[in-house]
Every structure is written in C-alpha cells, then in structure tokens.
C-alpha positions as CSV (number, residue, x, y, z in Angstrom):
1,M,0.0,0.0,0.0
2,K,1.4,3.4,-1.0
3,P,1.9,5.9,1.7
4,D,-0.4,9.0,1.7
5,K,1.0,12.1,0.1
6,V,0.4,15.7,0.8
7,L,0.9,18.8,-1.3
8,V,3.7,21.0,-0.1
9,A,5.1,24.3,-1.4
10,C,8.7,25.1,-1.6
11,P,9.5,28.0,0.8
12,K,12.1,29.3,-1.7
13,C,10.4,29.5,-5.0
14,G,6.8,28.5,-4.2
15,H,6.8,25.4,-6.4
16,T,4.2,22.8,-5.2
17,Q,4.8,19.1,-5.3
18,H,3.5,15.9,-3.6
19,E,5.5,14.4,-0.8
20,P,4.8,11.6,1.7
21,A,3.1,12.8,4.9
22,S,5.7,11.0,7.0
23,A,8.6,12.5,5.1
24,Y,11.1,14.6,7.1
25,S,12.7,16.6,4.3
26,S,12.8,16.8,0.5
27,V,14.3,18.7,-2.4
28,C,12.4,21.0,-4.6
29,K,12.1,19.7,-8.2
30,K,12.3,23.2,-9.6
31,C,15.0,25.1,-7.8
32,R,16.7,22.1,-6.3
33,Q,16.7,23.7,-2.8
34,Y,16.6,21.6,0.3
35,F,13.6,22.1,2.8
36,R,12.0,20.4,5.7
37,V,8.5,19.0,5.0
38,E,7.5,19.2,8.6
39,E,8.2,22.9,8.9
40,V,6.3,23.6,5.7
41,L,3.2,21.7,6.9
42,K,3.2,23.5,10.3
43,A,3.4,26.9,8.6
44,A,0.5,26.0,6.2
45,A,-1.6,24.8,9.1
46,Q,-1.0,28.0,11.1
47,A,-1.9,30.2,8.1
48,V,-5.2,28.3,7.7
49,K,-6.0,28.7,11.4
50,T,-5.3,32.4,11.3
51,A,-7.5,32.9,8.2
52,S,-10.4,31.0,9.6
53,A,-10.3,32.8,13.0
54,P,-12.7,35.8,13.2
55,S,-11.0,39.2,13.2
56,R,-11.3,40.9,16.6
57,E,-12.2,44.6,16.4
58,F,-11.0,47.0,19.0
59,R,-12.3,50.4,20.1
60,H,-9.8,53.2,20.5
61,V,-10.4,55.6,23.4
62,T,-8.3,58.3,25.1
63,C,-7.7,58.7,28.8
64,F,-9.2,61.8,30.3
65,Q,-6.3,62.3,32.7
66,C,-3.1,61.6,30.8
67,G,-4.3,61.3,27.2
68,T,-3.0,57.8,26.6
69,E,-4.7,55.9,23.7
70,L,-6.2,52.6,24.8
71,E,-7.7,49.6,22.9
72,V,-10.8,48.2,24.4
73,S,-13.5,45.8,23.4
74,P,-16.6,47.3,21.7
75,S,-18.8,45.7,24.3
76,A,-16.8,47.0,27.3
77,Q,-18.6,49.3,29.8
78,S,-15.5,50.6,31.6
79,T,-11.8,50.2,31.6
80,M,-8.7,51.4,33.5
81,C,-5.8,53.4,32.1
82,K,-2.6,51.4,31.9
83,R,-0.5,54.5,32.5
84,C,-2.2,56.5,35.3
85,S,-4.7,53.8,36.5
86,S,-7.6,56.2,36.3
87,H,-11.1,54.8,35.6
88,L,-12.8,55.4,32.3
89,D,-16.5,55.2,31.7
90,L,-17.4,53.7,28.3
91,R,-21.2,53.5,28.7
92,D,-23.8,55.2,26.4
93,Y,-26.3,57.6,28.0
94,I,-29.7,58.3,26.6
95,I,-31.5,61.2,28.3
96,T,-35.3,61.2,28.1
97,N,-36.2,63.5,31.1
98,A,-34.8,66.4,33.1
99,V,-31.4,65.7,34.5
100,S,-28.9,68.0,36.3
101,K,-25.7,66.0,36.3
102,N,-22.2,66.0,35.0
103,F,-21.3,63.3,32.5
104,R,-17.8,62.1,31.7
105,T,-17.8,59.1,29.4
106,R,-16.1,57.9,26.2
107,G,-19.5,56.6,25.0
108,R,-22.4,58.1,23.1
109,F,-24.5,60.8,24.7
110,V,-28.0,61.3,23.3
111,V,-30.6,63.9,24.5
112,E,-34.0,62.9,23.1
113,E,-36.7,65.4,22.3
114,G,-38.2,65.2,25.8
115,G,-34.9,65.3,27.5
116,Y,-33.5,68.3,29.4
117,V,-30.0,68.5,30.7
118,F,-29.1,71.6,32.7
119,N,-26.3,72.9,34.9
120,T,-23.9,70.4,33.5
121,E,-20.4,70.0,32.3
122,S,-20.4,67.0,29.9
123,F,-17.3,65.4,28.3
124,V,-18.3,62.7,25.8
125,A,-17.1,61.0,22.7
126,D,-20.2,61.5,20.4
127,A,-23.2,63.6,21.2
128,V,-26.7,63.8,19.6
129,I,-28.8,66.7,20.7
130,K,-32.5,66.5,20.0
131,G,-33.8,68.1,23.2
132,R,-32.6,70.9,25.5
133,F,-29.1,71.2,26.7
134,H,-28.0,74.0,29.0
135,G,-24.3,74.0,30.1
136,K,-20.9,73.1,28.8
137,L,-20.5,70.3,26.2
138,V,-17.3,68.8,24.8
139,A,-17.7,66.1,22.2
140,D,-14.4,64.9,21.1
141,Y,-15.5,63.1,18.0
142,S,-18.8,64.5,16.7
143,L,-21.8,66.6,17.7
144,E,-25.1,66.1,15.8
145,V,-27.7,68.9,16.2
146,H,-31.3,68.3,15.2
147,R,-34.2,70.7,14.4
148,T,-35.7,70.4,17.9
149,A,-32.5,71.0,19.7
150,E,-32.0,73.9,22.1
151,I,-28.5,74.6,23.2
152,K,-27.5,77.3,25.7
153,G,-24.0,77.7,26.9
154,T,-20.8,76.6,25.2
155,F,-19.9,73.6,23.1
156,K,-16.7,72.2,21.4
157,T,-16.5,69.3,19.0
158,G,-14.2,67.6,16.6
159,K,-16.9,67.4,13.9
160,L,-20.2,69.4,13.6
161,V,-23.0,67.5,11.9
162,I,-26.3,69.2,10.8
163,P,-28.6,66.6,9.2
164,A,-30.8,67.4,6.3
165,G,-34.0,69.3,7.1
166,C,-32.6,70.8,10.4
167,V,-32.0,74.4,11.1
168,F,-29.4,75.5,13.6
169,R,-28.7,79.2,14.6
170,W,-25.8,80.2,16.8
171,P,-24.9,83.8,17.7
172,E,-21.1,83.3,18.1
173,A,-18.5,81.8,15.8
174,I,-18.4,78.0,15.8
175,N,-15.0,76.5,16.3
176,A,-14.8,72.9,15.0
177,V,-12.1,70.7,13.4
178,N,-14.4,69.4,10.7
179,A,-18.1,70.0,9.7
180,D,-20.6,68.1,7.6
181,I,-23.6,70.3,6.9
182,A,-26.7,69.0,5.1
183,G,-29.3,71.3,6.7
184,E,-29.4,75.0,7.3
185,L,-26.7,76.7,9.5
186,I,-26.8,80.4,10.4
187,A,-23.5,81.1,12.0
188,N,-19.9,81.9,11.3
189,V,-17.7,78.8,11.1
190,K,-14.0,78.5,11.8
191,S,-12.5,75.1,11.0
192,T,-9.0,73.9,10.9
193,G,-9.9,70.9,8.8
194,K,-12.5,70.3,6.1
195,I,-16.1,71.6,5.7
196,V,-18.5,69.6,3.5
197,L,-21.6,71.2,2.2
198,R,-24.1,68.7,0.9
199,S,-26.5,69.4,-1.9
200,T,-29.3,70.3,0.6
201,A,-27.1,72.6,2.7
202,R,-27.8,76.3,3.3
203,L,-25.0,78.2,5.0
204,F,-25.4,81.9,6.0
205,G,-22.2,83.2,7.6
206,N,-18.5,83.7,7.1
207,V,-16.4,80.6,6.7
208,E,-12.7,80.1,7.6
209,A,-11.5,76.6,6.8
210,G,-8.5,74.6,5.7
211,A,-10.5,72.9,3.0
212,L,-14.1,73.2,1.6
213,E,-16.2,70.8,-0.4
214,V,-19.4,72.1,-2.0
215,E,-21.8,69.7,-3.7
216,P,-24.0,71.0,-6.6
217,G,-27.2,72.7,-5.2
218,A,-25.7,74.0,-1.9
219,V,-26.3,77.6,-1.0
220,V,-23.6,79.7,0.6
221,V,-24.0,83.4,1.6
222,G,-21.0,85.0,3.2
223,A,-17.3,85.6,3.0
224,M,-14.9,82.7,2.7
225,Q,-11.3,82.2,3.5
226,I,-10.1,78.8,2.4
227,G,-6.6,77.4,3.0
228,R,-4.0,77.7,5.6
229,K,-3.0,81.1,6.8
230,P,0.5,82.1,6.0
231,A,2.9,81.8,8.9
232,A,3.3,85.0,10.9
233,V,6.7,86.6,10.2
234,G,8.3,87.8,13.4
235,V,9.0,91.6,13.4
236,V,12.4,92.5,15.0
237,T,12.8,96.1,16.1
238,S,16.3,97.4,16.4
239,V,18.2,100.6,16.4
240,V,20.9,101.0,13.7
241,E,23.4,103.8,13.9
242,T,24.5,104.7,10.4
243,S,25.3,107.8,8.5
244,Q,23.9,106.5,5.2
245,P,20.2,106.1,4.4
246,M,18.9,102.5,4.3
247,L,17.4,101.4,0.9
248,F,14.6,98.9,0.9
249,P,13.5,96.9,-2.2
250,E,10.5,99.0,-2.9
251,T,12.6,102.2,-2.7
252,A,15.7,100.9,-4.4
253,G,15.1,102.7,-7.7
254,T,14.4,106.1,-6.1
255,P,17.2,108.5,-5.2
256,P,17.9,108.6,-1.5
257,P,16.6,111.6,0.4
258,P,19.2,114.1,1.7
259,A,20.6,113.0,5.0
260,K,19.8,115.2,8.0
261,A,22.3,115.5,10.7
262,P,21.1,114.7,14.2
263,P,20.8,117.6,16.6
264,K,24.0,116.7,18.4
265,A,26.0,116.6,15.1
266,R,24.5,120.0,14.2
267,V,25.6,121.6,17.4
268,R,29.1,120.1,17.0
269,A,29.3,121.5,13.5
270,E,28.4,125.0,14.6
271,F,30.9,124.8,17.4
272,K,33.6,123.8,14.9
273,T,32.8,126.6,12.5
274,D,33.3,129.1,15.4
275,L,36.7,127.7,16.3
276,P,38.7,129.4,13.4
277,S,37.4,132.9,14.2
278,R,38.1,132.5,17.8
279,R,41.5,131.3,17.1
280,E,42.2,134.2,14.7
281,S,41.1,136.7,17.3
282,E,43.2,135.0,19.9
283,G,46.1,134.8,17.4
284,S,45.9,138.5,16.7
285,A,45.9,139.3,20.3
286,N,48.9,137.1,20.9
287,T,51.0,138.6,18.0
288,A,51.3,142.0,19.9
289,P,54.7,142.4,21.6
290,K,54.6,141.6,25.2
291,T,56.4,144.1,27.6
292,P,57.2,143.0,31.0
293,P,55.4,144.8,33.7
294,T,57.4,147.6,35.4
295,A,57.7,147.3,39.1
296,E,56.8,150.6,40.8
297,P,59.0,151.5,43.8
298,T,57.2,151.2,47.0
299,T,57.9,153.8,49.7
300,L,57.6,152.9,53.3
301,A,56.4,155.7,55.6
302,R,58.8,156.2,58.4
303,T,57.2,156.6,61.7
304,P,59.0,158.2,64.7
305,L,60.2,156.0,67.4
306,R,58.6,156.5,70.7
307,T,61.1,156.5,73.6
308,A,60.8,156.9,77.3
309,S,61.8,160.6,77.0
310,T,58.9,161.2,74.8
311,Y,56.4,159.8,77.3
312,R,58.1,161.9,80.0
313,K,57.6,165.1,77.9
314,R,53.9,164.3,77.4
315,S,53.5,163.6,81.1
316,T,55.2,166.9,82.2
317,G,53.7,169.0,79.6
C-alpha cells in the first residue's frame, strides 16, 4: 500500500509538489533547494487557522487624565488606564427626562426630544442633541444637532453635523475641526480641517476653513477664506546707527533723500565753525609784543620812634 502524500510548497520558489506525509525533508524539483517538509506543513496549518479565526475589532479611546490611547472591546462598559490607573466610563447615555448631572464618558451621549440636561459639564465621545441642553458640552469626535435641539451655553466638538431638514442658529463663531452640513446653518464657522456642504445645505455666515467641499445645489451666503493662513513673520525692532540712508526693495530705484544731521551733530558742526574765528582773534591778540610789567618802587612811611623821654615830655607838659 502506497503511503499518503500531501501537497507542499517550496519555501524558496513556491513550487508545489506531492510528498509523503511522513517525510522529514525533501528537495524542490524546480529550484533544487533543500527544505523540511514538517516545517512547511506546520506553517501552512498556522496560516489556515489564522485565516479561519474571526478578526477581533477594538475600540480606541483616550484617557481623560493623561491622554493615553487605549484599545478596548466594543462591548466594554468601563476600563482602567494602563498608565495612570484612572477609571474610564465607556457607557452610552440616553436622556429622556430632566437631569442635572455632570457626564464624563467615552461613550455616546443622546438627548432625546423630551430630554432636558441643565447645569452640567459633559465630556463625551459622540453627542446627539434633539432636546434641550444648558451647560458646557465637549464632544471629542462628533456633535449632531437636530431641528428640535435647544443649546444654551458653550460647546466644542471635533466634527459638527447638521442633518438634512434641520436648522441651527448660533450667535457666536463656531470652532470645529471638521463640519458636515446637510441642513441650514446660520453662524460663522472657523474650522482647521474640512467643511463639507451637501446638496441640501444652506449656510449663512462667514467661513474660515482649511478645505471646503461644496456639492451642486448647496447655497452659501457670506465671505470665505479657504486654505491655511501664512505663517506669521516675526518683526524685529532694532536701532541701527548709520550715517547713510537705508534702501529697501520698494525704494531701491528712487534716489535717497538728503541726509539730515542729528541735533548733536549740528551743534558740534556749529561749534567747529566758530573755532577758526576765535583762534584768529586769539592769534591777533597774541601777536602783539609783550612788555614785562614795570615794578613801581614802594615807599615805606617812616614813623618816629617812641622813647621813654617822649612819654616823659607828654606827662610833664
């Protein structure tokens, strides 16, 4: 009875040939390279196992405290950061009544038409607002605003979404990374990424964005500034002491204006112009012959000497 043979592929050139299942090694009939049949069969079995195994999907979240990116299961309700050991809530919240509470989750945050969230600071991954929201909202990934939504306070999002048939009015400029508008938006929009205007979109306001995509049928009323702003050039202010006028490119062809001496230089110039006249006057005075001063004889008054006889005479007289 002939032994069972298996089909093996050469690891060098990929040529396939039949070899006995109990064989330890063989030689490729095409490239004449030696290979081990056992190792080739193990590699083929591992590849089949990997292909048949279902691919496991992970959900990427970011830690609130340290910003570390984590991989969690899609069905996970919570996790712990591997770096700072802080707790992360991954649950979804659906609000259908009045709630005054702070939310901090990496899940989905939905406020239904009858829901009312007030006096709150909410940090979520994705937010859908159909009811009333009064407070501060930070949606890292997306914020979807419907027609029945009422938002008072502040909000910040990575992507603003206005569905078709919805109208959203905001008195201040909206800062978002990206925007996908299919309804009507009445506000100024500042985006660092891309703004997409669907065919049913109506935008009334000024737009500043890195990129803009407008489908046929969209209506835009306002000023637009598309593209990255040029980098600000630093202005250096310095004092340069020079006696010649400086020429700039725009004034290179024009003759330079007459140089004006500074006040100190003018004073020194006037003082120098006076020096020759003063020297001449001093020189004329010095050219006269000098005569030595004559010493006048001094006479000393001779006073009579007073003797004892003189005092005797005065006393007797």
